[in-house]
C-alpha distance (Angstrom), angle and dihedral (degrees) to the residues before:
residue distance angle dihedral
M1 . . .
S2 3.83 . .
R3 3.79 120.1 .
A4 3.84 91.3 -147.8
Q5 3.77 119.2 109.1
V6 3.88 113.9 -142.7
A7 3.80 120.6 -177.4
L8 3.76 143.5 137.1
L9 3.72 114.5 -111.2
P10 3.80 120.0 -115.5
D11 3.86 90.2 -94.2
G12 3.78 90.6 65.7
R13 3.76 91.8 -133.3
R14 3.78 106.9 77.7
L15 3.73 128.8 64.4
H16 3.80 122.1 -139.7
L17 3.81 120.9 -155.1
Q18 3.76 122.4 179.1
D19 3.81 132.8 173.8
G20 3.84 120.4 159.7
P21 3.71 108.0 -51.7
I22 3.85 94.5 -10.3
D23 3.79 111.9 95.8
L24 3.81 117.8 170.3
V25 3.81 134.5 -177.6
I26 3.81 114.3 -163.3
E27 3.71 133.9 -174.0
A28 3.84 128.9 178.7
W29 3.78 135.9 -175.9
G30 3.69 126.2 -149.6
T31 3.85 137.2 83.1
A32 3.81 114.9 -25.6
E33 3.79 88.4 -109.2
A34 3.79 92.5 50.5
V35 3.77 92.8 49.9
A36 3.81 92.5 48.9
V37 3.82 90.2 51.7
A38 3.81 91.9 47.6
Y39 3.82 92.4 49.9
R40 3.81 91.3 47.9
S41 3.85 90.7 51.1
A42 3.78 91.9 47.6
A43 3.87 92.0 52.6
D44 3.81 90.8 45.0
R45 3.79 93.7 54.0
F46 3.82 94.8 37.5
V47 3.76 96.0 62.4
T48 3.77 91.4 62.8
I49 3.81 102.7 45.6
L50 3.83 103.3 77.6
D51 3.72 92.9 53.3
E52 3.79 91.6 47.4
L53 3.84 91.2 52.0
C54 3.91 92.0 46.1
A55 3.76 91.6 53.6
E56 3.85 89.3 62.7
L57 3.74 98.5 29.8
S58 3.81 95.8 120.9
L59 3.73 91.4 55.9
L60 3.82 91.8 44.4
R61 3.81 90.3 57.0
R62 3.83 93.4 54.6
A63 3.74 123.8 93.1
A64 3.79 111.3 -85.4
S65 3.81 121.4 -115.6
P66 3.81 123.7 -140.6
E67 3.78 88.2 -144.3
G68 3.74 98.1 63.8
S69 3.83 144.1 -79.2
A70 3.76 143.5 -106.2
L71 3.79 92.2 -135.6
T72 3.80 115.4 123.3
G73 3.87 107.5 -174.9
I74 3.70 119.9 98.2
V75 3.81 94.8 -126.3
A76 3.75 91.7 39.8
R77 3.76 92.4 54.4
R78 3.77 90.6 46.6
M79 3.77 88.5 55.1
H80 3.78 92.6 51.5
D81 3.82 93.3 45.7
A82 3.81 89.8 53.7
V83 3.83 93.5 53.0
A84 3.80 99.6 37.3
P85 3.79 94.6 85.2
F86 3.83 87.7 64.5
A87 3.79 98.2 39.6
D88 3.85 99.0 89.8
G89 3.80 92.3 58.5
I90 3.79 107.8 33.7
F91 3.80 144.1 18.4
I92 3.72 108.6 -90.0
T93 3.75 135.4 150.1
P94 3.77 132.2 -154.8
M95 3.76 87.3 -108.4
A96 3.79 88.0 78.0
A97 3.73 87.5 74.2
V98 3.77 102.9 37.9
A99 3.83 101.7 107.5
G100 3.83 92.7 46.4
A101 3.86 92.0 45.6
V102 3.82 92.0 51.0
A103 3.75 92.5 48.4
E104 3.83 89.8 50.0
E105 3.78 92.9 51.2
I106 3.84 93.7 51.0
L107 3.81 90.7 46.9
G108 3.76 91.0 49.7
A109 3.82 92.2 52.8
M110 3.86 89.2 51.7
A111 3.78 94.2 48.0
A112 3.85 92.7 45.8
A113 3.81 91.6 53.8
T114 3.77 101.2 51.9
S115 3.80 148.7 -9.8
L116 3.84 115.2 -81.7
S117 3.78 129.2 173.8
R118 3.78 90.7 -145.1
A119 3.76 141.1 -21.2
Y120 3.86 142.8 171.2
V121 3.73 137.2 -154.1
N122 3.83 113.3 -155.4
N123 3.80 114.5 -162.4
G124 3.83 102.4 -177.2
G125 3.82 93.0 -47.7
D126 3.77 96.6 -38.1
I127 3.82 104.8 109.6
A128 3.78 138.9 -164.0
L129 3.78 115.6 -159.4
H130 3.78 134.7 -156.9
L131 3.85 117.2 -165.7
A132 3.81 125.8 175.9
G133 3.74 128.8 -173.9
D134 3.82 112.8 -15.7
Q135 3.81 94.8 -23.2
S136 3.85 123.4 137.4
F137 3.79 142.0 -175.1
R138 3.78 129.9 -141.8
V139 3.74 114.4 -152.3
A140 3.78 128.0 -168.8
M141 3.87 118.0 -143.8
I142 3.90 119.1 -143.6
D143 3.75 125.6 -165.4
R144 3.79 100.9 -142.1
P145 3.83 134.8 11.8
D146 3.80 96.8 -141.7
R147 3.77 95.7 58.4
P148 3.76 104.1 12.7
S149 3.83 119.2 -151.8
L150 3.70 126.7 166.9
F151 3.83 119.4 -116.2
G152 3.75 100.8 168.3
K153 3.82 149.6 -17.0
A154 3.79 137.6 -126.3
T155 3.79 128.4 -156.0
V156 3.70 114.4 -158.5
M157 3.84 117.0 -163.8
S158 3.77 124.8 -161.9
H159 3.75 91.2 -108.3
D160 3.74 94.9 52.8
P161 3.87 115.2 102.7
V162 3.84 88.5 -119.8
R163 3.74 128.0 108.1
G164 3.83 98.1 144.9
I165 3.78 135.5 59.8
A166 3.80 127.0 -175.9
T167 3.77 140.5 168.9
S168 3.84 131.4 -154.7
G169 3.77 133.4 174.2
W170 3.81 140.6 135.5
R171 3.84 91.6 -91.1
G172 3.72 92.8 55.5
R173 3.80 130.6 97.3
S174 3.83 93.2 -93.5
F175 3.77 128.9 59.6
S176 3.75 120.6 -94.8
L177 3.86 131.9 -165.4
G178 3.80 92.4 -153.8
L179 3.85 139.8 66.1
A180 3.81 102.8 -116.9
D181 3.79 115.8 127.3
A182 3.79 86.2 -152.0
V183 3.81 139.7 -10.7
T184 3.76 114.1 -168.9
V185 3.84 118.6 -165.5
L186 3.70 133.4 -165.8
A187 3.79 112.4 -155.8
P188 3.89 142.6 160.1
T189 3.79 89.0 -96.7
A190 3.74 140.0 20.5
A191 3.79 92.7 -118.6
M192 3.79 91.7 50.5
A193 3.81 90.1 50.4
D194 3.74 92.0 49.4
A195 3.84 94.0 51.1
A196 3.84 93.7 42.5
A197 3.85 93.1 47.9
T198 3.77 88.2 55.1
V199 3.79 94.3 49.3
I200 3.88 93.6 46.7
A201 3.79 93.9 44.6
N202 3.87 90.1 51.8
A203 3.84 88.0 51.6
V204 3.82 93.3 57.1
D205 3.70 91.8 89.2
L206 3.90 149.4 129.2
P207 3.79 106.2 -154.3
G208 3.79 112.5 -146.1
Y209 3.76 94.3 9.2
P210 3.85 110.1 156.8
G211 3.84 117.1 -115.1
I212 3.73 97.3 27.3
L213 3.80 110.5 124.2
R214 3.70 116.1 -145.9
V215 3.80 123.3 171.0
P216 3.96 133.0 -179.2
A217 3.76 108.5 -84.2
S218 3.84 87.8 -135.3
D219 3.83 90.0 63.2
L220 3.83 87.4 60.8
Q221 3.72 100.6 37.1
P222 3.86 116.7 8.8
D223 3.79 94.9 -160.6
N224 3.78 98.0 48.2
D225 3.77 122.5 125.7
L226 3.75 96.4 -120.6
G227 3.82 96.5 65.3
A228 3.86 112.0 -165.9
R229 3.75 95.5 -15.3
L230 3.73 111.8 134.0
V231 3.83 115.6 -106.0
T232 3.78 127.7 -168.1
R233 3.84 117.7 -101.3
H234 3.82 102.5 161.6
V235 3.80 135.7 16.5
P236 3.85 117.7 -167.4
A237 3.76 121.9 -141.5
L238 3.79 108.5 -71.7
A239 3.67 129.8 -146.0
P240 3.81 114.7 -115.3
F241 3.81 92.7 -109.5
D242 3.89 89.7 54.3
I243 3.82 91.2 47.2
A244 3.74 90.6 53.3
R245 3.84 90.0 48.5
A246 3.81 92.7 52.4
L247 3.76 91.6 46.6
D248 3.80 91.9 47.4
A249 3.82 88.9 59.5
G250 3.82 92.8 51.2
D251 3.75 92.6 42.1
A252 3.79 90.9 56.3
T253 3.76 90.7 51.0
A254 3.86 92.5 47.6
R255 3.75 93.1 48.4
S256 3.86 90.8 49.7
L257 3.88 89.0 51.4
R258 3.79 91.0 49.8
E259 3.78 92.5 49.9
R260 3.81 88.7 53.3
G261 3.82 89.8 52.3
L262 3.87 93.8 -115.0
I263 3.71 95.9 120.2
A264 3.79 137.2 22.2
A265 3.76 99.3 -153.5
A266 3.84 144.5 -18.2
A267 3.85 139.9 -159.0
L268 3.80 114.8 -153.8
H269 3.80 116.2 -164.3
L270 3.84 128.3 -169.2
Q271 3.72 127.0 164.9
G272 3.70 97.5 -29.4
E273 3.83 99.6 -38.7
T274 3.80 125.1 101.8
R275 3.71 131.8 -157.3
L276 3.80 118.4 -161.0
V277 3.84 123.1 -159.0
G278 3.74 121.8 -173.4
I279 3.80 98.7 7.4
D280 3.80 91.0 169.8
A281 3.80 89.1 68.5
G282 3.73 116.4 67.8
N283 3.79 95.1 -0.2
L284 3.79 96.1 -100.8
A285 3.70 115.5 -171.1
P286 3.80 136.1 169.9
L287 3.72 118.2 -120.3
S288 3.72 117.8 -99.0
P289 2.96 124.8 -92.6
V290 3.76 95.0 31.4
P291 3.88 116.9 -151.3
K292 3.81 92.4 -134.3
K293 3.78 136.2 -8.0
V294 3.77 126.6 -39.5
I295 3.79 119.7 -154.4
A296 3.82 119.0 -165.0
H297 3.74 131.6 -162.5
A298 3.80 122.0 -173.3
């Protein structure tokens, strides 16, 4: 018997899929028959994914190589391909793209099975999008999952070079090396967005700043992919100048990734201030009114 839980949510529109740490919310638009086919296809593919990833987990937790990988699974290879562009400069493992890669795989199964006008697969905030014709999505950005509050929005049109959205930060469900409350990235694919959000969030940092609590990742989760690397557990209130310095570091990384074509846009949020990069792609915008200042770079 499968471990996976498959059920429509109470609204009757969205599908919920859960297996171990993977927890997806899915919604599709199209004819009733097409949506039913898409949901069956999503469920059929979903029940196989966790076992596939577990079979290669030891490799997935190792540092990625820009030269290639011994990984064989479809999702595992997608994870590696998403992080490979960063692997020659920093430590990063394919696990940095796992949520986005899984969302992509499920969405691909749906789109291959039937014709849909639009659809999304949301894997804990990392989202894969399907847009046909002149369809669009409007996505809200939140700064922390434990006490969600909106800090911006993004509108993705079908002609935009964006089919993936992901968020990373030290308050999220995964470990972060940086100080960002949240970094939301729009990218060509969900796996790419997931990997890039991790990299940019890590770059929003103030090395050696007093009062920041960092602990070895292995003390919190012995089998994690970061080993004894220090991850952020507390960030004190920062002076405006220091917030700007930390955002500057993340901003430089985000602009570099955009110049390389790895992302379309990013929103970096730290203690009430937001930095936007690439606002012409994906129509990123802060909420109005904004608690503090917002600085935008094209």
